[in-house]
C-alpha positions as CSV (number, residue, x, y, z in Angstrom):
1,M,-3.3,-10.8,1.8
2,E,-5.6,-12.9,-0.4
3,R,-3.7,-15.5,-2.5
4,I,-4.4,-15.4,-6.3
5,A,-5.2,-19.0,-7.7
6,E,-3.1,-20.7,-10.2
7,S,-6.1,-20.5,-12.7
8,E,-6.2,-16.8,-12.5
9,L,-2.5,-15.9,-12.5
10,V,-1.1,-18.3,-15.0
11,L,2.8,-18.8,-14.8
12,N,5.1,-20.7,-17.1
13,S,7.0,-23.6,-15.6
14,D,10.1,-21.2,-15.1
15,G,7.9,-18.8,-13.0
16,S,7.5,-16.2,-15.9
17,I,4.1,-14.6,-16.5
18,Y,2.2,-16.9,-19.1
19,H,1.8,-14.8,-22.3
20,L,4.7,-12.3,-22.3
21,N,7.2,-15.0,-20.8
22,L,8.8,-12.3,-18.7
23,H,10.1,-12.0,-15.1
24,P,9.9,-8.8,-13.2
25,E,13.6,-8.0,-13.7
26,D,13.1,-8.2,-17.5
27,I,11.1,-5.0,-17.8
28,A,11.9,-1.3,-17.2
29,D,9.6,1.3,-15.6
30,T,9.2,3.1,-18.9
31,I,7.8,0.8,-21.7
32,I,7.3,1.6,-25.3
33,L,4.4,-0.5,-26.8
34,V,4.2,-1.3,-30.6
35,G,1.8,-3.6,-32.4
36,D,4.3,-4.8,-35.0
37,Q,7.0,-7.2,-33.5
38,D,9.4,-6.2,-36.4
39,R,9.2,-2.7,-34.9
40,V,10.7,-3.8,-31.7
41,G,14.2,-4.0,-33.2
42,K,13.8,-0.8,-35.0
43,I,13.5,0.9,-31.6
44,S,16.1,-1.1,-29.7
45,K,18.6,-0.3,-32.2
46,H,18.7,3.2,-30.7
47,F,19.7,1.7,-27.3
48,D,23.4,1.9,-26.2
49,V,23.1,-1.7,-24.8
50,V,20.4,-4.3,-25.0
51,E,20.3,-6.3,-21.8
52,F,17.4,-8.6,-22.6
53,R,15.6,-10.2,-25.6
54,G,12.5,-12.5,-25.3
55,Q,9.7,-13.6,-27.4
56,K,6.7,-15.8,-26.9
57,R,4.0,-15.7,-29.7
58,E,3.6,-12.2,-31.0
59,F,5.1,-10.6,-27.9
60,V,8.6,-9.6,-28.4
61,T,10.5,-7.8,-25.7
62,H,13.8,-5.9,-25.8
63,T,15.2,-4.2,-22.6
64,G,18.2,-2.0,-22.6
65,R,19.8,1.4,-21.8
66,I,20.2,4.7,-23.6
67,G,22.6,6.4,-21.2
68,S,21.4,5.9,-17.7
69,K,17.7,5.6,-18.8
70,R,16.4,2.0,-18.8
71,L,13.8,1.2,-21.4
72,T,11.6,-1.6,-22.5
73,V,10.1,-2.1,-25.9
74,L,7.4,-4.6,-26.2
75,S,5.1,-5.8,-29.2
76,T,1.5,-6.2,-28.3
77,G,0.3,-7.5,-31.7
78,I,-3.2,-6.0,-32.9
79,G,-6.3,-5.2,-30.9
80,T,-7.7,-4.4,-27.5
81,D,-8.0,-8.1,-26.6
82,N,-4.0,-8.2,-26.7
83,I,-3.9,-4.9,-24.7
84,D,-5.9,-6.5,-22.0
85,I,-3.3,-9.3,-21.7
86,V,-0.4,-7.1,-22.0
87,V,-1.4,-4.3,-19.5
88,N,-2.6,-7.0,-16.8
89,E,0.5,-9.0,-17.2
90,L,2.8,-6.0,-17.1
91,D,0.9,-4.9,-14.0
92,A,1.3,-8.3,-12.3
93,L,5.2,-8.3,-13.1
94,V,5.5,-5.2,-10.9
95,N,2.6,-5.3,-8.5
96,I,2.1,-9.0,-7.6
97,N,4.6,-11.2,-5.9
98,L,4.6,-14.1,-8.4
99,K,6.0,-16.5,-5.8
100,T,3.5,-16.0,-3.1
101,R,0.6,-14.9,-5.4
102,T,-0.1,-11.8,-3.5
103,A,-0.4,-8.2,-4.1
104,N,2.6,-6.1,-3.2
105,P,1.9,-3.9,-0.3
106,E,3.5,-0.8,-2.2
107,L,2.4,-0.5,-5.7
108,K,4.4,0.7,-8.7
109,S,3.3,2.9,-11.6
110,L,4.7,2.2,-15.0
111,N,5.0,4.7,-18.0
112,L,3.2,2.8,-20.9
113,I,3.7,4.7,-24.3
114,R,2.0,3.2,-27.3
115,L,3.9,4.1,-30.6
116,G,1.6,3.2,-33.5
117,T,0.2,4.1,-36.9
118,S,-3.0,5.5,-37.6
119,G,-5.5,7.0,-40.2
120,S,-6.7,10.6,-39.9
121,L,-10.5,11.4,-39.7
122,Q,-10.0,15.1,-40.2
123,E,-9.2,16.6,-43.6
124,D,-6.8,19.2,-42.0
125,L,-4.7,16.5,-40.3
126,P,-2.0,15.7,-42.7
127,V,-0.4,12.5,-43.7
128,D,3.0,11.9,-42.1
129,S,2.1,14.0,-39.0
130,F,2.3,12.8,-35.5
131,L,-0.9,12.6,-33.6
132,L,-0.9,12.4,-29.8
133,S,-4.1,11.1,-28.3
134,T,-6.0,13.2,-25.5
135,H,-8.5,10.3,-25.0
136,G,-9.4,7.0,-26.2
137,I,-12.9,6.2,-27.4
138,G,-13.5,2.5,-27.1
139,F,-15.8,0.7,-29.6
140,D,-14.4,-2.7,-28.3
141,G,-16.3,-3.1,-25.0
142,V,-13.1,-4.8,-23.4
143,F,-13.0,-2.1,-20.4
144,N,-16.7,-2.6,-19.7
145,Y,-15.9,-6.0,-18.1
146,Y,-14.1,-4.2,-15.3
147,E,-15.8,-2.9,-12.3
148,K,-13.7,0.3,-12.3
149,A,-14.9,1.4,-15.7
150,G,-17.8,3.4,-14.3
151,E,-15.5,5.3,-12.0
152,I,-12.9,6.0,-14.8
153,E,-14.9,6.7,-17.9
154,D,-15.8,10.3,-18.8
155,T,-19.5,9.5,-18.9
156,E,-20.5,13.0,-20.0
157,L,-18.3,12.9,-23.0
158,T,-19.4,9.3,-23.7
159,D,-23.1,10.4,-23.6
160,A,-22.5,13.3,-26.0
161,F,-20.7,11.0,-28.3
162,M,-23.5,8.6,-28.4
163,A,-26.1,11.2,-29.0
164,Q,-24.2,13.1,-31.6
165,T,-23.2,9.9,-33.7
166,D,-26.9,8.2,-33.1
167,W,-24.7,5.1,-31.8
168,K,-26.7,1.9,-32.5
169,S,-27.8,-0.3,-29.8
170,I,-26.5,-3.4,-31.5
171,F,-22.8,-2.1,-31.0
172,P,-21.0,-2.5,-27.7
173,R,-21.4,0.6,-25.5
174,P,-18.5,2.9,-26.1
175,Y,-16.4,4.3,-23.4
176,I,-14.1,7.3,-23.3
177,V,-11.0,7.5,-21.1
178,K,-8.6,10.5,-20.8
179,G,-4.7,9.7,-21.2
180,S,-2.0,10.6,-18.9
181,E,-1.5,14.3,-18.4
182,T,2.1,13.8,-17.4
183,L,3.0,11.9,-20.5
184,F,0.8,14.3,-22.6
185,N,3.0,17.2,-21.4
186,L,6.1,15.3,-22.2
187,L,5.1,14.5,-25.8
188,K,2.8,17.4,-26.7
189,D,5.4,19.7,-28.5
190,G,5.7,18.7,-32.1
191,T,2.6,16.7,-32.2
192,E,-1.1,17.3,-33.1
193,H,-3.7,16.7,-30.6
194,G,-7.1,14.9,-30.6
195,M,-9.5,12.2,-29.4
196,T,-8.6,8.7,-30.7
197,A,-11.3,6.3,-31.9
198,T,-10.4,2.7,-31.1
199,A,-12.0,0.1,-33.4
200,N,-12.4,-3.6,-32.7
201,G,-11.7,-4.4,-36.4
202,F,-10.0,-3.0,-39.5
203,Y,-12.7,-3.1,-42.1
204,G,-16.4,-2.8,-41.2
205,P,-15.6,-1.3,-37.7
206,Q,-13.7,1.4,-39.4
207,G,-16.1,2.0,-42.2
208,R,-14.4,0.2,-44.9
209,Q,-16.2,-1.8,-47.5
210,L,-14.7,-4.6,-49.5
211,R,-17.5,-7.2,-50.3
212,L,-19.5,-6.6,-47.1
213,K,-21.4,-3.3,-46.5
214,P,-20.8,-1.9,-43.2
215,T,-24.0,-1.5,-40.9
216,V,-23.1,2.3,-40.7
217,P,-21.6,3.3,-44.1
218,D,-21.2,7.0,-43.0
219,L,-19.5,6.2,-39.7
220,N,-16.4,8.0,-40.4
221,E,-18.4,11.2,-41.4
222,R,-20.3,10.9,-38.1
223,L,-17.1,10.5,-36.2
224,S,-15.4,13.5,-38.0
225,K,-18.4,15.9,-37.2
226,F,-18.4,15.2,-33.5
227,N,-17.5,18.2,-31.4
228,Y,-18.1,18.6,-27.8
229,Q,-16.7,21.7,-25.9
230,G,-14.0,22.0,-28.8
231,Q,-13.0,18.3,-28.5
232,R,-12.9,16.4,-31.8
233,I,-12.1,12.9,-33.0
234,T,-9.0,12.9,-35.1
235,N,-7.9,9.4,-35.8
236,F,-8.7,5.7,-36.0
237,E,-6.7,2.9,-34.5
238,M,-7.1,-0.3,-32.6
239,E,-5.6,-0.3,-29.1
240,T,-5.7,3.1,-27.3
241,S,-9.0,2.8,-25.5
242,A,-8.1,-0.4,-23.5
243,L,-4.7,0.9,-22.9
244,F,-6.0,4.2,-21.4
245,G,-8.7,2.5,-19.4
246,L,-6.8,-0.6,-18.0
247,G,-3.6,1.6,-17.5
248,K,-5.5,4.2,-15.4
249,A,-7.5,1.6,-13.5
250,L,-4.3,0.0,-12.6
251,G,-2.4,3.2,-11.6
252,H,-0.3,3.5,-14.7
253,E,0.7,6.5,-16.8
254,C,-0.4,5.8,-20.5
255,A,0.0,7.7,-23.7
256,T,-0.5,7.0,-27.4
257,V,1.4,8.8,-30.2
258,C,0.9,7.7,-33.8
259,A,2.3,8.5,-37.2
260,I,-0.6,9.4,-39.4
261,I,0.0,7.3,-42.6
262,A,-3.5,7.9,-44.2
263,N,-6.2,10.4,-44.5
264,R,-9.5,8.8,-44.8
265,F,-11.3,11.9,-46.4
266,R,-8.7,12.9,-48.7
267,K,-8.1,9.2,-49.7
268,E,-4.4,9.8,-49.2
269,Y,-1.7,7.3,-48.0
270,S,1.8,8.0,-47.1
271,K,4.3,7.8,-49.8
272,N,7.0,6.6,-47.3
273,H,5.4,5.6,-44.1
274,D,8.4,3.5,-43.1
275,R,10.5,6.8,-42.9
276,T,7.6,8.7,-40.9
277,V,7.5,5.7,-38.5
278,E,11.3,6.1,-38.0
279,Q,10.9,9.8,-37.4
280,L,8.3,9.1,-34.9
281,I,10.7,6.6,-33.1
282,S,13.4,9.0,-32.9
283,F,11.0,11.7,-31.7
284,V,9.7,9.3,-28.8
285,V,13.0,8.0,-27.7
286,D,14.5,11.4,-27.5
287,R,11.6,12.6,-25.2
288,V,11.5,9.7,-22.9
289,T,15.3,9.8,-22.5
290,S,15.5,13.6,-21.9
291,K,13.9,13.7,-18.5
């Protein structure tokens, strides 16, 4: 097997993976991903026991058990660039021998479930509901740097999206990837469902205007009107597309479920989004430990 060079697979002096600062034994096969590092403890407080705590930069990791189920919670920070780091390094922990720097002959599949917050792009999708993503629509361009993107992307859906929204050529080419059917079936009851737009920024890329006017002021209206064979875009966030693309390319099961804390068309914001997030945490923890 081909050895991976030190410049490509970067390790810390203790042999842990570079950014996450983790060893293979530090993570479980089911990992809940959150953007906010303060949310890690809000989830691990549900554990019967916490076996491991670690942190490097924004990447906070808690691993423990609920009953016989071993779980990891890991904060990713914001954005698809961070997801690129997290998914590749998690995969390396379970599918590369860090001592010999060669891929394992038998590969492992992780369950990666993003638990986040999001804004609704449909008037009928209420604040404080839970949204389970069917697809991730990437405006970020990250997945296009990988050779497998062309094999995994739903090109028919992407072409329809570009045509209906009159996508500007100055923007990165979008890509659309479907999430895990296995995890979708696990989480579908009690959630709304739809396609999730993943932006590469919070303001202009999501149609917000402070002092700078967005290139496409009616971006959100274009997204909300998209419909292809009954599929519509329901929400905006900043991580799902890269998670779905990289996860599927590497053989992992990936899902995103978000608390809807704002409705962009009703101009509404949750009056108690902390409570909604807590309810979502309980919902996800219950589902992943019931199987």
